[in-house]
Structures are given as structure tokens and as C-alpha cells.
C-alpha positions in Angstrom: -207.2 104.5 -162.3 -209.1 105.4 -159.2 -212.9 105.5 -159.6 -214.7 107.9 -157.3 -218.4 107.3 -156.7 -220.6 110.3 -155.9 -223.3 110.1 -153.2 -225.9 109.6 -155.8 -224.0 106.7 -157.3 -223.5 105.1 -153.9 -227.3 105.4 -153.4 -227.8 103.7 -156.8 -225.4 100.8 -156.0 -227.0 100.3 -152.6 -230.5 100.4 -154.1 -229.4 97.7 -156.5 -228.1 95.5 -153.8 -231.4 95.8 -151.8 -233.4 95.1 -154.9 -231.4 91.9 -155.5 -232.3 90.7 -152.0 -236.0 91.8 -152.0 -237.3 88.4 -153.1 -235.8 87.1 -149.9 -238.3 89.0 -147.9 -235.9 91.6 -146.7 -237.7 94.9 -146.3 -237.3 97.9 -144.0 -237.2 101.7 -143.9 -233.6 101.4 -145.0 -234.0 98.9 -147.8 -237.0 100.8 -149.2 -235.3 104.2 -149.1 -234.6 106.0 -152.4 -231.4 107.4 -150.9 -230.2 104.5 -148.6 -226.5 105.5 -148.4 -227.1 109.3 -148.1 -230.0 108.9 -145.7 -228.2 106.7 -143.3 -225.1 109.0 -143.5 -227.4 111.9 -142.6 -229.1 110.1 -139.8 -225.7 109.2 -138.3 -224.6 112.8 -138.5 -227.8 113.8 -136.6 -227.1 111.2 -134.0 -223.6 112.7 -133.5 -225.2 116.0 -132.7 -226.7 114.4 -129.5 -224.3 115.4 -126.8 -225.2 112.6 -124.5 -224.5 110.0 -127.2 -221.3 111.7 -128.2 -220.0 111.6 -124.7 -221.0 108.0 -124.2 -219.4 107.1 -127.5 -216.1 108.9 -126.6 -215.9 106.9 -123.4 -216.6 103.6 -125.2 -214.0 104.3 -127.9 -211.4 105.2 -125.3 -211.6 101.7 -123.8 -212.0 99.9 -127.1 -209.3 101.4 -129.4 -209.3 98.1 -131.2 -212.5 99.2 -133.0 -210.7 101.9 -135.0 -207.7 99.7 -135.5 -209.8 96.9 -136.8 -211.6 99.1 -139.3 -208.2 100.5 -140.5 -207.0 96.9 -141.1 -210.3 96.0 -142.8 -209.9 98.8 -145.4 -206.2 97.9 -145.8 -207.1 94.3 -146.6 -210.1 94.9 -148.8 -208.4 97.6 -150.8 -205.7 95.2 -151.9 -208.2 92.5 -152.6 -210.3 94.9 -154.8 -207.2 95.9 -156.8 -206.5 92.4 -158.0 -207.3 92.0 -161.7 -208.8 88.5 -162.3 -209.3 89.5 -166.0 -205.5 89.4 -166.5 -205.3 85.8 -165.4 -204.9 83.1 -168.1 -208.2 81.9 -169.6 -207.8 78.5 -168.1 -207.8 79.8 -164.5 -209.8 83.0 -165.0 -212.9 81.5 -163.3 -210.9 80.5 -160.2 -209.2 83.9 -160.1 -212.7 85.6 -160.3 -213.9 83.5 -157.4 -210.8 84.5 -155.5 -211.5 88.1 -156.2 -215.0 87.9 -154.8 -213.9 85.9 -151.7 -211.1 88.3 -151.1 -213.7 91.1 -150.7 -216.4 89.1 -148.9 -214.2 87.4 -146.2 -213.0 90.5 -144.5 -216.4 92.1 -144.7 -218.2 89.2 -143.0 -215.4 88.7 -140.5 -215.5 92.3 -139.2 -219.3 92.1 -139.1 -219.0 88.9 -137.1 -216.5 90.7 -134.8 -216.1 94.4 -133.8 -218.7 96.0 -136.1 -221.3 93.5 -135.1 -220.6 94.1 -131.4 -220.8 97.9 -131.9 -224.1 97.8 -133.7 -225.9 94.9 -131.9 -224.6 94.5 -128.4 -226.3 96.1 -125.4 -223.0 97.3 -124.1 -222.6 99.6 -127.2 -223.6 103.3 -126.8 -225.7 102.8 -129.9 -228.1 100.4 -128.1 -230.4 102.8 -126.3 -230.7 105.0 -129.3 -232.1 102.4 -131.7 -235.6 102.7 -130.2 -237.3 104.5 -133.1 -235.6 107.8 -133.0 -233.1 106.6 -135.7 -235.1 104.3 -137.9 -232.5 103.7 -140.5 -229.8 102.7 -138.0 -232.4 100.4 -136.4 -233.1 98.9 -139.8 -229.4 98.5 -140.4 -229.1 96.6 -137.1 -232.1 94.4 -138.2 -230.5 93.8 -141.6 -227.3 92.3 -140.1 -229.5 90.2 -137.8 -231.6 88.7 -140.7 -231.5 84.9 -140.6 -229.9 84.5 -144.1 -227.4 87.2 -143.4 -226.4 85.5 -140.1 -226.1 82.2 -141.9 -223.8 83.7 -144.6 -221.8 85.7 -142.0 -221.3 82.6 -139.8 -220.5 80.4 -142.8 -217.7 82.7 -143.9 -216.5 83.4 -140.3 -216.3 79.7 -139.5 -215.1 78.7 -143.0 -218.2 76.6 -143.7 -219.0 77.5 -147.3 -218.6 76.2 -150.8 -218.9 77.6 -154.4 -221.0 75.7 -156.9 -221.5 76.4 -160.6 -224.8 75.3 -162.2 -225.5 76.0 -165.8 -223.0 78.9 -165.9 -224.5 80.5 -162.7 -222.5 80.6 -159.5 -224.0 79.8 -156.1 -222.6 80.1 -152.5 -223.6 77.2 -150.3 -223.4 77.6 -146.5 -222.8 74.5 -144.4 -223.6 73.6 -140.8 -220.4 72.3 -139.3 -222.0 70.1 -136.7 -224.4 68.3 -139.1 -222.2 68.6 -142.3 -225.3 69.7 -144.2 -226.1 72.7 -146.4 -228.3 75.3 -144.6 -228.4 78.1 -147.1 -227.8 78.6 -150.8 -227.7 81.9 -152.6 -226.7 83.2 -156.0 -223.3 84.9 -156.3 -225.1 88.2 -156.9 -227.0 87.9 -153.7 -223.8 87.2 -151.7 -222.2 90.2 -153.4 -225.3 92.3 -152.5 -224.9 91.3 -148.8 -221.3 92.4 -149.1 -222.2 95.7 -150.6 -224.8 96.5 -147.9 -222.4 95.5 -145.1 -219.6 97.5 -146.7 -221.8 100.6 -146.9 -222.7 100.3 -143.2 -219.1 99.9 -142.2 -218.0 102.9 -144.3 -220.7 105.2 -143.0 -220.1 104.2 -139.3 -216.4 104.8 -139.7 -216.7 108.1 -141.5 -219.4 109.7 -139.3 -219.4 107.9 -135.9 -216.2 106.0 -135.2 -213.1 107.4 -136.8 -214.2 110.6 -138.6 -211.5 109.8 -141.2 -211.9 111.5 -144.6 -212.0 109.0 -147.4 -208.5 109.9 -148.6 -207.0 108.9 -145.2 -208.1 105.3 -145.1 -205.7 103.6 -147.5 -202.2 102.5 -146.9 -199.4 104.1 -148.8 -199.5 102.8 -152.4 -203.1 101.6 -152.2 -206.0 103.3 -153.8 -207.3 106.1 -151.5 -210.9 106.0 -152.4 -213.1 103.5 -150.5 -216.0 104.3 -152.8 -214.4 102.1 -155.6 -214.5 99.2 -153.2 -218.2 98.9 -153.4 -217.6 96.6 -156.4 -220.3 96.0 -159.0 -223.5 94.1 -158.3 -223.5 93.0 -161.9 -220.7 90.6 -162.8 -219.7 90.3 -166.4 -216.8 88.3 -167.9 -215.8 86.8 -171.2 -216.7 83.3 -170.2 -220.1 84.2 -168.6 -219.1 84.4 -165.0 -216.8 83.1 -162.3 -217.7 79.5 -162.8 
């Protein structure tokens, strides 16, 4: 069954993700918004009304068609990952299946942030760059979020396959390693990692809908896959019969 999230529900999910990360010192106009998904969506729509930006964006996208293509492939991959039912796995391997379910959602998210979405949001060559000067504070805050030290460590850990999964006392933790030194450089709870995924997914979704592709939600899925990206937000809270994915 397809689950459709309303704008208010997406705001609630995103607020929960930000709240999960608050103790990490991550705070901005976006993370403190009571309507973080809706407000960023509205700000992007306002940006698109700027004719100068719209013209610069159109020229940028004409020479970088891979951006739209990459996003389409991202939603194709993550929609199939999200459809997997780890609960149906035999009890003996349910923990491994649950970990695979999380990794199947996280990996494409951090990879596309490490690649085309990150370049679109952060690089000086992007048409976004001159507009993130205070006129669009939530977009500027979103750029700052994916530039946070811990987010970058997690993103790079997944992009360069330098991570591990540890279970301590029934709680699951993601450990990020430095390849050169072979040492752990970051450790975060599974819920924190999922919160990073939820925030990054929201940013990708909004940029695609409003700025990049202008695709209605129903047009993003491949034939046979669920048509609603909203269900791919996942749940910040993870519950299972055996207490978690450990």
C-alpha cells in the first residue's frame, strides 16, 4: 500500500530529524523552523520567480542534463530499496536485513549529495551561488547543513565506503573511518544517521520538484515502483521485534 504524506506530516518528520541532531550543535533558520519542509519549498518557489535566476538556471541545466538524469536514477534506486521488507526475513537474519534496508536508503542519498546535488548547491559555478547571500535564508541554511563537519564525515564515509556498523547493548551505531589512518573519526547512533538521510532526502526532493525537474510526485517512479516519494522519507523511529537492527 502506498503511503502519502501531507505537507504537515513532512514538516513533522523533518522537525523530528532536526531535533534528533540538535544535541550535535546543528542549528539554523532551517533547523529551527516549525515548517521546515513547507518553508523551504515556498522559498524555492519564490526564487524561481526571479527571472534572472530562472534564465541562469535554464542555461546551466542545458549543459548539465546529467543532473536531472542523476536525480531520476536516485529515486529509482531508493524507491526499490525502501520497498524491501526486512520484517519478512527469517528471525535469524532479520537484524542483517534491517541493516541492509537502512544502508540501501542511505547510500544513494549520500552518494548523490557527494556528487551532482552537492555541486549544484555548493559550487560557485552553480546558478544558486550568488543568491545564497541572505535573500534566501533557508536555502543558505540548507547549504550550510550539508557542509557541517559531521555531515561531511558521514557523506565521505559512505561515498568512499569507509564505514562500519556496531551494536552495543541493543543500540546500533555507524562508525566512520579515515582511510589513510585507518582510524574512526566519527560515531553516531543509527537514528542520527537516519536523520541525516531524512534531511538530505527532503532537500533533494524539494530541489527536484521546484527548481530542477519540475516533476510531479507521481512521475518520479519507474513502472511498477511506488509513485509517491513521500513514503521514502522513512521513519525516524525504528521499531522491531528484537529491539532494533543489531
